[in-house]
C-alpha positions as CSV (number, residue, x, y, z in Angstrom):
1,M,156.4,46.7,352.7
2,V,158.4,44.3,350.6
3,T,157.2,43.5,347.1
4,R,158.1,40.5,345.0
5,R,160.1,42.9,342.8
6,D,162.1,44.0,345.8
7,L,162.9,40.4,346.8
8,F,163.6,38.9,343.4
9,G,164.7,41.8,341.2
10,N,166.4,44.6,343.0
11,F,168.4,43.0,345.8
12,T,171.4,40.9,345.1
13,D,172.4,40.2,348.7
14,R,169.9,37.6,349.8
15,A,171.3,37.6,353.3
16,L,170.0,41.1,354.1
17,P,167.6,41.3,357.0
18,L,164.1,42.2,356.1
19,S,164.4,45.4,358.1
20,Q,166.9,46.6,355.5
21,V,164.7,45.6,352.6
22,L,161.4,47.3,353.7
23,T,160.7,50.2,351.5
24,R,157.3,51.4,352.9
25,P,154.6,50.4,355.4
26,P,152.4,47.5,354.4
27,V,149.3,48.4,352.3
28,V,146.3,47.2,354.2
29,I,142.5,46.9,353.6
30,F,139.9,46.5,356.3
31,E,137.9,43.3,356.4
32,D,134.6,45.2,355.9
33,N,135.8,46.9,352.6
34,S,134.3,45.6,349.4
35,L,136.1,43.8,346.6
36,R,135.8,46.9,344.5
37,D,137.5,48.9,347.3
38,A,140.3,46.3,347.4
39,A,140.8,46.5,343.6
40,D,140.8,50.3,343.6
41,H,143.3,50.3,346.5
42,M,145.6,47.9,344.7
43,V,145.6,50.1,341.6
44,R,146.2,53.3,343.6
45,E,149.1,51.7,345.5
46,S,150.5,49.7,342.6
47,V,150.5,46.4,344.5
48,G,149.1,42.9,343.8
49,R,148.3,42.0,347.4
50,L,146.7,43.6,350.4
51,V,147.0,42.7,354.0
52,V,143.5,42.4,355.5
53,V,143.1,43.8,359.0
54,P,140.1,44.4,361.3
55,R,139.2,48.1,361.8
56,E,139.2,47.7,365.6
57,D,142.7,46.3,365.6
58,P,144.6,47.3,362.5
59,T,147.8,45.7,363.8
60,R,146.3,42.2,363.7
61,V,146.6,40.5,360.3
62,I,143.6,38.3,359.4
63,G,144.4,37.5,355.8
64,I,145.8,38.6,352.5
65,V,143.8,39.3,349.4
66,T,145.5,39.0,346.0
67,R,144.8,40.2,342.5
68,S,144.1,36.6,341.6
69,D,141.5,36.4,344.4
70,L,139.7,39.5,343.0
71,L,139.8,38.1,339.5
72,E,138.3,34.7,340.7
73,A,135.5,36.5,342.5
74,H,134.8,38.5,339.3
75,R,134.8,35.3,337.2
76,R,132.3,33.7,339.6
77,R,130.0,36.7,339.4
78,I,130.2,36.7,335.6
79,D,129.4,32.9,335.5
80,E,126.4,33.5,337.8
81,E,125.1,36.3,335.5
82,D,125.6,34.1,332.4
83,K,123.7,31.2,334.1
84,A,120.8,33.5,335.1
85,E,120.6,34.9,331.5
86,R,120.5,31.4,330.0
87,G,117.7,30.5,332.5
88,L,115.7,33.5,331.4
89,A,116.2,32.7,327.8
90,L,115.0,29.1,328.3
91,A,112.0,30.3,330.3
92,G,111.0,32.7,327.5
93,R,110.7,30.0,324.9
């Protein structure tokens, strides 16, 4: 796995092949894991992105989930809750 820090901070020779830059295997999450699972996994692994793979074929990449993706999903959930609360308040008048 190569992090942004690896690419932009620690290596001065930009001509190095990726095979020499890789520091660990990629951190993956399965497509059927929850967003909470993904957030927990990011924290445990100290990464801001996870490679998404199917359980039945973990060598096939189907996407990437980022910290920003998780925050956007959380924001939408909060917005929906706020909207529901406003609707209840208006109905109770």
